[in-house]
N, C-alpha and C positions, 0 to 999 in steps of 0.2 A: 695784742692790737684786735679791737673790734672795728666793723665797719657795717654798715645797713647795705644788702643786697638790692639793687632796684628791684620796681616793682613789675615794670615793662622793659617790652624790649628795644635794644636799642643798637644803632649799627655798630660794628666794629669793623675791623679793617686784616683780616689774612690774608697776607701776601699776595696780596695785593687787589686782593675779593675782596666785596663787603660778603659779613656775616651776619647775618642775623638770626639772635642764640634766644634760646627761652629762658625766660625769668621765671627758671624754675624756682543752720535752721531753729408764835404760842399761842399758839393756839389762843383764841380770843375764849377765854371759860365762858360757858353757856351761863348766860344770868339765870338766877337760882327764880325760878317759876313762883310770882310770888304769892305767900300765902293770904286764902282770903281773908281779908278785914274786918269785914262789914257785918253784921248780926244775921242771923237767918230770920225768912221772912215768917216766921212762924209766930205767932205770941204768947204759945204753951208754951213753956219749958220743958228742956229735953229729961229723959231722966237718970239718965248717967254722961258723965264726960265720953268723947270720942275716945276707942282704945287705941287707934292706930298714931305712930308718932310721927311728927312731921320733923321732913329731914333739917338737920342743923347747920344745912352749908351745901355748898355747892358741888359735888358729884367732883373724886380728885383726879385730876391725869392719867391717863397711864404711865405706867411707871418707866416705859420704856425711855431710854436716852436721848436726844436728839440728832440725826445724823450728822456726823463730822464731814466735810469735805476732804476727798482723798489729795494728797499733795501732788502737786502734775510736778513730777523730777527732773532733774536739772538734763539736757541734751547733753552738757558740756564733759557729763559726771561717765561717759562713755569711751570720751578720747584719752585717756591714760590709757598704756601699752606700748607694744611694740607692734607696726604697720608695717607688710611688705607687695613690694609693685611686684610680679614677675611678668615675664617676657610678655603674655597678654596682655597684661595691663598695659606696662611700657607701648606698647605698637597700638594697642585702642587711645595712649592719650598722646601720643605722636600724630596720629590718623587726625585729631581734633587738632593739635599745633601745625600742622604740616598746611589743613584748611586755611586755617588760617592765618598762614603765610603766602600763603598761595600767588601773591599779585608780588612777591618780594623776590620770588625766584629762589626760592632756599627751600629745600627739605630736610626732613631728618630720616635715618634707620636706623634703631636703638635695639640693642643685643645688649641682656643681664639683668641686673635686675635694681631694688634699691629700698631701703629700709626706712621707716621712719620711725623714731623711739617717740613718744611724749610721755614724760613724769608729772605724775600728781601734783609736782611741786611748782611746774610751771617750766621746766628745762623742758629743749629736745636735741634731740641729733639727729640728724639727716645722714646717712651712708649708701651717698650711689656707687654701683658698682659696672658701670656703661661702658659700651664702646657706640660709639655715634659716628655713624658715617653722613657729614653735613653735605650736601652737593649743592653750591652755589654756583651758578653762571658755567656751570659745564664743568667745575672744576670738586672736585672730591677730597674734603678732609676730613681726615681721620683723626676722631677724638676721642681718649680714654679718661674715663671719668675715675679717680679710688678716694678715700679718705674718708674725711667726714668736715660737717658747715652744725657749731655748734649754736647754739641761742635759746630764747627765752619767749613761751607765747602766750596769748591770750583769746579768751576763747566768749564770744555771746554766747546764744539761744542756738544761734546758724551762722554766726561765723568766724572765723580764725586767723587772728594776726601774728606775726613775730615782732621781736625788737632783740639787742644786742646783740646781732646777727657775728660769727664768727667764721670767715674761709678759712682759717691762719691753717686746718689740718687736712685740706684739700690738697687732691695729689691731680693734678691735669695736665696733660700733653697730645701734641698735633703734630701731626705731619700733612707732608702730599707729596705723592709718590713714592713714599718710605722717607722723603728727608722731615727733618725735624725743621718748625715754624714757629714762630711764637704765637702763643693761643691767646694773647692779649684780652682784654675783657672778655673772654668767653669763661676765665675762672668764675667773673662774678655774673654770670647769666646764665650758662647752659646746665649748671646742675644746681641750682638753689633749690631747696624746697618748696615742693608746691603749696604750704600754708603759709606763705609769705604773706597774702594777703585774698584772704576762700571764703565761699562759702562753702557750707561743709553740712551733710546731715552721717551721723553714727548711729549704726541700729546691729546689735548683735554684734558681728565677726566682719562687718563691714563699714568705711570707712569713705564717703563721698565728696572727693574735693573741687570744687567748678573756681575756676582764677581767668583772670581775662589775660588773654594774651592777641597783642594788636587790637583791641578792638573788639576778640570773638570769644566766646565758651570752650574751654578745654577741659574737660573730666579725666579727674584720677580717682583711680577705684583701688585702695587697699585692702587689706583683707591681715586680721589680726594673726598673731602669731606667725 
């Protein structure tokens, strides 16, 4: 079963507290000078014809080929490959998320890694391995995220979006003070791939994705390999 992941953060209820989660660029030929067509002003005929030969045509152009335009490369050609967010990348990303949600009374502390595999065929796999401590209204909810999300992606020169996302392989559990709780809509929000609807730049071994989170930008930086 496939179901699209929401692009925005939505409020969800977890253990009677509001948890707002992240939904996770011719030459013009010179005219031949006309040969004089008039006769000499002298009445006395010349003794002999002029030995010089009059050029019979305009000078030929330089043989060099005209310059060809250099193809602009396709920025999306950089995307296929395996990209990883390490601990530092996650901390930086969630700092943006926390700033975006500062007025909502929620903040996240991440630990772990996440991998994004982008296929040349337009398929993607997002594999988070995260522990997220979500502080909500004085309550800490411990969220464990594993498994994967799969789907398809399309990219223009500076924007990437996904379709046909499936979270069937995603494994999420949540606890409060060690007691299991229903994670609810966290499955569809907290661990979504950051390419759901994002601007991007890709150069060499660095992929930067900028998503909208609660009306503010959150930047995810991933490294190839």
